[in-house]
N, C-alpha and C positions, 0 to 999 in steps of 0.2 A: 287611197286603198292600200298600196304597198307599205305606207308608213304604219298604218293601223295594224296591218297583219304582222308586221316586224316589231311592233311595240315601241317605235320611235316616232319623232316628229318628221315632217317633211324636210325641214331645214337639216336634220341630222343626216337624211339620206343624201341631200345636196352637198353637205360637208364631206361625207364619205366619198362622194363622187369627185370632189375637188381634190381630196387627198389620194385619189387612185386606189381607194380600197374597194370600190365596187364600180362597175361599168354603167354608164348611162344608156339606157336603150333608146332607140329612136322614138320619135313622137308618132303617135298613131295619126293616119291621115284623117282630116275632118275635124277631130275633137282636140288635137294639140296635146292630149294627155299621153303619158307614158305607161306602158304596160310592162311591169317587172316580172320576169320569170320566177317560178317557185325557187330555184336554186339561189337567185339573188336575195330573195327574202330570207332563206336560210343563212346566206353569207352575212347579211346585216345582223341577224340575231347572233351569230358567231361573234362578230366584231363587238357587239354590245356586251356579251357575256365576258369577253376577253377584257374589255375596258373595266368592267365592274370588278374584275379580279385584279386590277391594278396595271395591266399591260399597257405600255404606251403605244402611240400609233406606229412608231417604228417597229417595236416588238411585234405588233399585230401584223404589220407588213410581213414580217419573217415567218410568223406562224401561218399566214395565208399561203405563202410560198411553199412552206413544208406540207401544208394540207393539199395543195395542188399537185404536188410531186408524188406519183405513185410509188416511187422508189424510196421514199422517206421512211426511215426507221423510227419507231416509236421512242427510241432512246434519244433522238434529237429534240423531240417535243418535251420529253421528261427533263432534259437539260435546260431548256427554256423555262419551264416551270420551276425547277430548282433554283435557278439564278434569280427569278422573280421572288421566290419565297425568302431567299437570303437578303434581298433588298428590302422586302417587307419587314423582316425581323430587325434589320439595321434601323429602319425608320421607327419602329416600335421602341427600340432601345433609346434612340435619340429623344422621342417624345417622353419616355420615362425619365430621362435625365432632366429634361425641361421641366417636367412636373416636379421632381425632386428639388430643383433649384427654386421654383416658385413657392414650394412649401417652406424652404428655409427662409426666403425673403419675407413671406407672410408671417411666419413665427417670429421673426426678429422685429417686425414693425410694431410700433407702439399703438397704432390704430387710431390714434387722435392727436390733436395738437397741430401746430403750425407746419406748413408744408416743408419749411426748411428743416424740420426734424424728422421728415419721413425718410426712413432708411431704404425703402423701395425706390423712391425717386433718386436717392443718392447713389444707389447701386446702378441704376440705369443710366446715369448721367455720364456721357463720355468725357474724358479728361484729355488735356493737351499732354503731350509727351509720347514716349514709345510704348514699348510692351514690358510687362513684368517678366520676372525670370521664367514663369511657367508658360510664356508665350502669348498669354492673354493680354488684352489692352490694360494698361496700367491706369488706375483711377487716382487722379490727384486733384480733385475738385476742392477749391478752397471753402465751399460751403460744408460745413460740418453738421452731422445729425446727431441726435441724442443717441442713436444706436450704432455709431461708427465702430465701436469695439466689436460689434458682431459682423461687420462688413467682411473682413477676411474670411470668416467662416462661410458667410452667405455666397460670396462670389466664387467659391471653389467648385 
């Protein structure tokens, strides 16, 4: 019943209990079922919403502690949200960088022919040796591809 009201599965509630995000109420005598109070259902919804916004369980613990403290100032919550937003923006930038690198790999690939001529496979193959001047892994695979001339451009 509580899981349905909160919009989560029973296992989610059990998980939140194990993580000490919600308290487990005692079992009702006779039925063995648990009756979750309305504020616990609200608590579970809060946790779910926070997770959907990308907050980790550790961060949710912190938010719940702030929520439980009547002396908490809104600026503390705002700081948590601002920090999360900065983290999200860093992840978006990283994904955009990955997308651009994949676009370069795809553009340089001949798209047909022997696997030994595949510039994508060549760029992904780790080489023995240290790191290049830019700090990235140095690629020194003896297998040469037909697109090797583009490789420097691709892996930057």
